[in-house]
N, C-alpha and C positions, 0 to 999 in steps of 0.2 A: 365514285361515291364520296370522295373526300369533301366536296363542296357541301353535300348534304350533312355530313358530320359536323362541319364547321358551323353551318346554320343552326343545327340543333344545339351546339355548345353555346352559341351567342344568344339565342332567343329562348330556348326551352328550359335548359338546365337551371339557370338562375331563378326562374319562376317556380320550378318544382321545389327548390330548396327553401324559398322564403315565403311562398304564398300561404295565407291563412284564411282565404275566402272559401266560399262554396266551390266544390269540385263536382264535375259530372263526367263519368266514364261511359263511353259508348263502344259497343262491339257490333260491327255490321258484317253480315255474311250474305253474299249474293251468288247464286249458282243456277245454271240452266237445268239441272236435274230436279230442282224443287218446282216442277211444273207438271201439268197433266200429261204433256207429251214425253217428258223424261228423256230428252235428247241432249247429247254432249257435243255442243258446237257453238260457233260464233263467240259471243261474250260468254265464256264458259265458267269463269269464277272470279269473284272479287271479295277481298277481305280488307276491312278497314277498322282501325282502332283510333278513337279520339279522346282527348282529355280537354274538357272545357272548364275554364276557371272564371269565376265572377270577380273580375278585377280590371284595372286599367291596363292597356296594352304596354308592353315593354318598349323602350325608346326606338330601337330599329324598326319594329313593326308599326309603331305609331307614326314615325316619320314617313314611311312608304305609303300608309293609308291616307295621310294628309295630302299627298300628291295626286290621289285619285279624285277626278273632278266631281263625282257625285256622292262620295262617302260623307256621311254625317254622324258625328258622335251623339249619343243620347244623353239626356239629363239624369235619368234614374237607373238605367240598366245598361252596362257595358261589359262585354264578355270577350275572352280570348280563348281560342281553340287551337290545339296542336293535333295533327293527324298523321298517321303512318299507315300506308296501305299497299296492296299489291293487286294487280288485275292481269288476267290471262285471256288471250284470244286464240281460237283455232278455226280451221276450216270445218266444213260439214263432216268429212270423212277423215277421222284421225288414224285410221288403219292403213292409209296409203302413204308409203314412204317417199313418193315422188312429189315434185313441185306441182301443185294444183293451180294452174295459171288462172282459171276462172273462179277461184274461191279466195277468200280473204287470207292474208298471211298469218302464220303463227307469230305471236308477239307476247312478250311479258313487259310489265310496267311496274316499277317499284318507286314509291314517291313519299315525300314528307311535305306536309302543308302547315302553314301558320296563318290564322285568320283573326280578324277583329269583327265583332258583331255588336250592334247597338239597337236598342228599342228607342226610336226617335220620338214617338208619340203614343200615348195610351190614355184612352178615355172610355169608360164603360164598355160598349160593345165594339169598339174600333181601335185597332192597334196597327202601327206600321214601323218597319225598321229596315236595316240594311246590313250587308256583310261584304268585307273585302278579304280576299285570300291570295296568298302567293304560294306556289307549289314548285318544289324542286325534286328532281328524281332522275331516273335512268330508264331507257327503253332498250331491250335487247337481251343477250345472254346474261349480262350482269344483273338483270332483274330477277333471275332465278325462276322464271316461269316454267322452263322445261323440267327442272329438278322438282319443283313443287308438284306439278301435275303428275309426273312419273311416280314420285314417292306415294302420293295419295292413291293413285290407281293401284299400286302394288298392295297398299294396306287394305283396300276394300275389295280387291280381287277383280278389278275392271280391266278391260283390254288396255294395253299400254299405247300411248300416242307414238306414232312412227315418223312424223314429219318435222320435228323441231329443228333439224339441220337446215331448214329453209327459213327460219325465223328472221325477223328484222335484226339488223346489226346494232351494236351498242351506240347509243346516242344520249348525251345529256338532255334533260327535259326541264323546261321552264314554262310556267303558266301563271297568268294573273286573271282573277275573276272578280266581278262585282255583281251582287244580287240585291234587288230591292223587293221586299215582301210586305203584304198587307193582310190583315185578318179582320173579318166581319163576323159577328155572332148575333143570332136572333133566337129568342125563346120560341118553342113550338109546343105542341100538345104533349101530354103525359109527362111533363117536367123535363123533356129533352130540349136540346139546343141544336140549331142548324147553323153551320158556318161555311163561309166561302173565302178562300185564300188565293187571291191573284198574286202573280210573281213575274218579274222580268229579270233576265240575267245575261251577262256577256262574258266571254272568255277569250283571251288572246294568248298565243304561245305556239311553240313548235310541235306540241302534242295535239292540242285542240284549239281551234279558233272558230267560234260560233256565237250566235245570239239566239235567245229563246224567250218565250213567254208562255205562261200556262196558268191553270187555276185548279185548285183542289176543293172538293165539296165534302163536308163532314157532317155526320149526324150522330149525336150521343149525349153524354152527360158532362157538364163542367168543362166545356171546350177551352176555357181560359187557361187551363193548366199547361197547355203547350201550343206550339205553332203548327207543326206537322212532323211526322216521323222522319228521321234522317235517311239518306240514301247516298250512294256513291255517284259522283258527277261523271258524265252528264246525265242528269235526271232531275226531277222536281226536288228542290232542296228543302229539307226540313231543318229543324234546329235541335241540337242535343239538349238544350236547356228545357226544364219543365218545373212546375211548381209542386211543392210537397203537399200532401193531404193524407189524412188517416182514413179516408173513405175510398172505396173502389170507384173508378171512373173508366169509361170506355167510349169508343166511337168507331163507326165504320166510315170508310172514306173511298172516294174515287176521284182521280185527277187526270188531267190531260195537259200535254205540253207539246208545242211545236218549236223546231229548231231550224235555223238557216245555217248550214255547215260550210265553212270555207276551207277548213283543214281538219283532217283526222289522220294522224300518223299511222294508225292501225289499218287504214285503207289506202292512204296515199303513199305509204312507204317512207323510208328514211329521208330526212331533210337534206343532208349534205353528202350522201353517197347512194349508189345504185342499190336497189333492193326490190323484192317482190311487191307488187301493188295491184290494186283493182280500181275500176272506175266507180267512184262513190256517188251516192245520191246526195243532192244538196239540200233537200227538204226532208226532215225526219219528224215523225209524230210518235209520241208515247201515250199510252194509257195505263195507269196504275190503279189497282184497287186492293183494299185490304182492311185490316182490323187492328186496333190499338187498345191495350188495357193498361191502366195505371193504378198503383197502390203504394202509398207511402213514398219510399225513395226509389221505386223501381218503375220502369216503363218497358213494355214489350210490344213489338209490332211484327206483323207478318203480312206479306202482300205479294202480288204477282204483277209483272211488267210485261206489256205487249208493245213491241216497237216495230214500226214499219221497216221495210227493206232498206238496208244501209248502203248497198252497192248494187250495180246494175244487174248482175247475173245471180243475185242471192236467191236460193231455192225457195225460201219461205221466210216470213217475218221472224224477228228475234223475239224470244220469250225466255224469261228467267224469274226465279223467285227471290224474295228479299226477306231477311229476318234481322231485327235489331233488338238488342238489349241495352238499356241505359240505366245507370245507377248513380244516384246522388249521394255524396258523402261530405 
């Protein structure tokens, strides 16, 4: 984890000390128990905290983003975001202490990300922008997945997971992502607005390597206040930034995304050493639906994710709930 600490020191801390621009704090919680079936399996938990600052990118991050072939800086709105998160994966049956060869491996992932976002073009009912992100982290026991899940289960009185001795081994993690997004808004009846947000994205690294495209449909009031609710990658990417207003605004949304997956360490196993693995599916589809409310400096979203089977012998599709609270200060 030393390289993560060095990156934080070089990129994040100087900005926290001197930035005087708008700040946005986002807390994301994703869990498979926040669903109608209420089952503890597969992608079982994700927590992510993000700090977005309305300012120009620091020199190291700006230099890397300029090397990205498609990234464009905006004329009016440029943002920098720092993210710290943890994800956990388990097989279907966490009560079995034996290695479950036909089910996905136990795995923890602890990561830090730094990204630059820009609004490239904005006119009336049409906006588009892009984001570049670099992620550093660790997969394996050092990610503290076993401790986190065990401690939480003790606190809430749930059965303790028994198979973490078979988790993926420690491995440094590196990922690069580029996302381009568009937003179209049209007035409708009763003073409401209808919006559709196409998006394309590509990620390369030893944790994830995939390309995706998707669209989100929204219906509600004053859709110009934000782009879409945040989520943890891989999923349809929203933006932490939103506009302040003293009125209540809301919208319901539904989105779909398709991914071509070349690598997923949580299914393929460790990159440089032998570990448990399963045969993954190369084509994945997501459907997400939910509700967002905004007032003043606060935005809250709640939604549900349905994901097609991610590996060949997966018993049923992946399903989990998502909640996000974002605050502007």
